[in-house]
DOVEXRO-307910 format. One line per 4 residues: number of its first residue (from 1); their letters; for each residue x, y, z of C-alpha. Coordinates in Angstrom, 2 decimals, padded with zeros to 5 digits, always signed. Layout:
BEGIN
NUM	a	X/Y/Z ~ ...
END
This chain:
BEGIN
1	mram	+047.30/+165.91/+248.86 ~ +046.55/+169.23/+246.68 ~ +050.50/+170.05/+247.42 ~ +051.22/+168.07/+243.95
5	amfa	+048.78/+169.33/+241.65 ~ +051.64/+172.27/+240.58 ~ +052.93/+169.24/+238.96 ~ +050.64/+169.77/+236.26
9	iaac	+051.55/+172.95/+235.14 ~ +055.59/+171.44/+234.88 ~ +054.06/+169.83/+231.43 ~ +052.22/+172.75/+229.77
13	lagv	+055.51/+175.34/+230.64 ~ +057.61/+172.52/+229.22 ~ +055.71/+173.24/+226.17 ~ +053.19/+171.05/+225.74
17	pltr	+051.37/+171.99/+222.27 ~ +047.78/+173.65/+222.52 ~ +046.39/+170.80/+220.48 ~ +047.11/+167.93/+223.21
21	aqpl	+046.07/+169.74/+226.23 ~ +042.96/+167.88/+227.23 ~ +039.64/+169.37/+228.37 ~ +039.02/+170.30/+231.72
25	ppat	+035.73/+171.95/+233.29 ~ +036.45/+175.56/+234.00 ~ +036.50/+177.36/+237.44 ~ +034.28/+179.58/+238.48
29	gtaa	+034.79/+183.19/+239.24 ~ +033.41/+186.98/+239.02 ~ +036.58/+188.89/+238.43 ~ +035.93/+188.50/+234.36
33	gapv	+032.17/+187.65/+234.03 ~ +031.18/+184.12/+233.93 ~ +033.01/+181.49/+232.62 ~ +031.77/+179.83/+229.53
37	aata	+031.06/+176.01/+229.66 ~ +033.07/+173.11/+228.57 ~ +031.10/+171.44/+225.36 ~ +031.10/+167.98/+224.62
41	appa	+034.27/+166.81/+223.63 ~ +035.15/+166.97/+219.22 ~ +035.44/+163.44/+217.25 ~ +039.00/+162.76/+217.59
45	svpa	+040.18/+164.24/+214.11 ~ +039.95/+167.52/+215.49 ~ +042.31/+168.66/+218.29 ~ +040.19/+169.35/+221.66
49	pvpd	+040.12/+173.16/+222.82 ~ +041.38/+174.19/+226.01 ~ +038.55/+175.59/+228.04 ~ +037.84/+178.98/+229.11
53	tvla	+038.85/+179.94/+233.21 ~ +038.48/+183.10/+234.94 ~ +041.80/+183.78/+234.81 ~ +042.01/+182.84/+230.86
57	aaar	+038.95/+185.26/+230.61 ~ +040.39/+188.16/+232.76 ~ +043.68/+188.69/+230.86 ~ +041.55/+188.62/+227.20
61	qagi	+039.54/+190.97/+228.57 ~ +042.53/+193.16/+229.99 ~ +044.13/+192.93/+226.34 ~ +046.58/+189.88/+226.44
65	rrcq	+046.86/+188.28/+222.94 ~ +050.63/+187.12/+222.51 ~ +050.55/+184.81/+225.85 ~ +047.10/+184.28/+225.70
69	pavs	+047.74/+180.67/+224.71 ~ +050.27/+180.01/+227.63 ~ +047.62/+181.90/+230.30 ~ +044.83/+179.38/+228.90
73	vvsa	+046.96/+176.55/+229.10 ~ +048.32/+176.73/+232.10 ~ +045.39/+178.33/+234.01 ~ +043.12/+175.03/+232.80
77	rtla	+045.36/+172.94/+234.08 ~ +045.93/+174.37/+237.57 ~ +042.54/+175.59/+238.14 ~ +041.02/+172.41/+237.63
81	garh	+039.47/+170.75/+240.46 ~ +039.01/+173.88/+242.15 ~ +035.06/+174.55/+243.03 ~ +035.92/+178.63/+243.13
85	advv	+038.44/+181.02/+241.59 ~ +039.03/+184.44/+241.25 ~ +041.53/+186.39/+240.36 ~ +043.51/+189.83/+241.06
89	ldwd	+045.41/+190.93/+238.30 ~ +047.99/+193.84/+237.38 ~ +049.08/+194.94/+233.87 ~ +050.23/+197.91/+231.28
93	rqdp	+046.98/+199.86/+230.64 ~ +048.51/+201.70/+228.19 ~ +050.45/+198.88/+226.81 ~ +048.58/+195.66/+227.88
97	dgap	+050.06/+193.27/+224.91 ~ +053.55/+194.51/+224.98 ~ +054.33/+194.59/+228.41 ~ +054.62/+192.11/+231.82
101	ffsl	+051.08/+190.48/+233.37 ~ +050.93/+189.70/+236.68 ~ +047.80/+187.76/+238.36 ~ +047.25/+186.27/+241.70
105	tgld	+044.20/+183.57/+241.56 ~ +042.28/+182.29/+244.88 ~ +041.42/+178.47/+244.65 ~ +039.05/+177.29/+246.78
109	ygqn	+038.81/+172.86/+247.04 ~ +036.11/+173.13/+249.66 ~ +036.42/+171.21/+253.07 ~ +038.58/+174.22/+253.81
113	aaav	+041.48/+173.66/+251.11 ~ +042.78/+176.05/+249.28 ~ +045.68/+177.61/+247.51 ~ +047.38/+180.55/+245.69
117	fslt	+048.23/+180.67/+242.36 ~ +050.46/+183.26/+240.71 ~ +051.06/+183.56/+237.17 ~ +053.02/+186.21/+235.68
121	tvpq	+053.72/+186.46/+231.48 ~ +056.38/+188.80/+229.85 ~ +056.11/+188.62/+226.33 ~ +058.93/+188.57/+223.91
125	pagc	+060.30/+188.49/+220.16 ~ +060.83/+184.63/+220.36 ~ +057.60/+183.93/+222.63 ~ +056.47/+184.56/+225.92
129	tvla	+058.49/+184.06/+229.13 ~ +056.07/+182.29/+232.16 ~ +056.84/+182.18/+235.60 ~ +054.13/+180.03/+237.47
133	eris	+053.98/+179.92/+241.28 ~ +051.07/+177.61/+243.51 ~ +051.16/+178.25/+247.34 ~ +049.56/+175.83/+249.63
137	sapl	+049.63/+174.34/+252.91 ~ +049.71/+170.63/+254.45 ~ +048.77/+169.82/+257.94 ~ +052.20/+168.03/+258.50
141	scre	+055.49/+168.49/+259.41 ~ +057.56/+169.86/+255.87 ~ +060.12/+166.60/+256.66 ~ +056.89/+164.37/+256.46
145	vars	+055.97/+166.03/+253.16 ~ +059.35/+166.05/+251.49 ~ +059.47/+161.94/+252.38 ~ +055.83/+161.47/+250.97
149	elpg	+056.06/+163.93/+248.13 ~ +059.53/+164.54/+246.99 ~ +061.71/+161.10/+246.96 ~ +065.06/+161.59/+244.75
153	yqat	+064.45/+165.87/+245.04 ~ +067.98/+167.62/+246.17 ~ +067.51/+169.24/+249.59 ~ +069.51/+172.92/+249.88
157	vlvp	+068.44/+174.76/+253.32 ~ +068.20/+178.42/+252.66 ~ +067.67/+179.57/+256.10 ~ +066.19/+177.81/+259.17
161	avtv	+062.76/+176.58/+258.59 ~ +063.05/+177.37/+254.79 ~ +064.24/+174.24/+252.40 ~ +064.30/+174.23/+248.30
165	ytla	+064.02/+170.83/+247.06 ~ +064.98/+170.51/+243.36 ~ +065.24/+167.61/+240.37 ~ +068.11/+167.35/+237.99
169	ahpr	+065.39/+166.59/+235.21 ~ +063.47/+170.02/+236.00 ~ +066.14/+172.38/+235.98 ~ +063.40/+175.15/+235.73
173	etvt	+061.71/+174.03/+238.64 ~ +062.20/+174.72/+242.62 ~ +059.25/+173.04/+245.70 ~ +060.23/+175.35/+248.66
177	lvds	+059.12/+173.94/+252.04 ~ +058.59/+176.27/+254.82 ~ +057.98/+174.82/+258.10 ~ +055.89/+177.10/+260.53
181	pgac	+053.60/+175.72/+263.69 ~ +051.66/+172.22/+262.77 ~ +051.63/+172.65/+258.87 ~ +054.24/+173.22/+256.01
185	livr	+053.82/+175.71/+253.57 ~ +054.69/+174.73/+249.94 ~ +055.73/+176.80/+247.12 ~ +056.02/+175.07/+243.80
189	rqvr	+057.46/+177.31/+241.09 ~ +058.50/+176.56/+237.80 ~ +059.77/+178.99/+234.74 ~ +059.46/+178.86/+230.69
193	yaga	+061.47/+181.54/+229.40 ~ +060.79/+182.89/+225.75 ~ +062.09/+180.26/+222.81 ~ +063.34/+177.41/+224.94
197	g	+062.19/+174.00/+224.44
END
């Protein structure tokens, strides 16, 4: 189920170094031109490069430099498996590398499966603060989604039909389930503050 794909982001938001990222096929898109094709794996002694994605290429084209490593790693993991992807960006044209960068990526997995991924980066002296959110839906009740995918999570009802799930081991990660007729809206959210391990 695509709902579990957001957990891949948690590893890179927890500070996985770029040299440990595994090469993944880049997603396709048109917002920033054709993506760079994946190359053959380098020898074991050379760190594997992070493949380019439509989001990483668009961020680079917009002038994002200090937070580019975070955008590259997170987008490579999040866009893996998507058949098509394209982006909408917002950034400060006067100071692209010194101001927050906002992006929304549409992900097409085929067979009517889709999701959106929101990534916000904020450059700071100690590094980059990152907010990543993946929004998808499942043709199940939220109770079924929680039972199958969130064992051990603590549930907190915000308002009727909206429940937030947390896990003590991952304090900067939440999963919010929103009941709707015939489906469950799933919002997976992670935050990493600049300088945090």
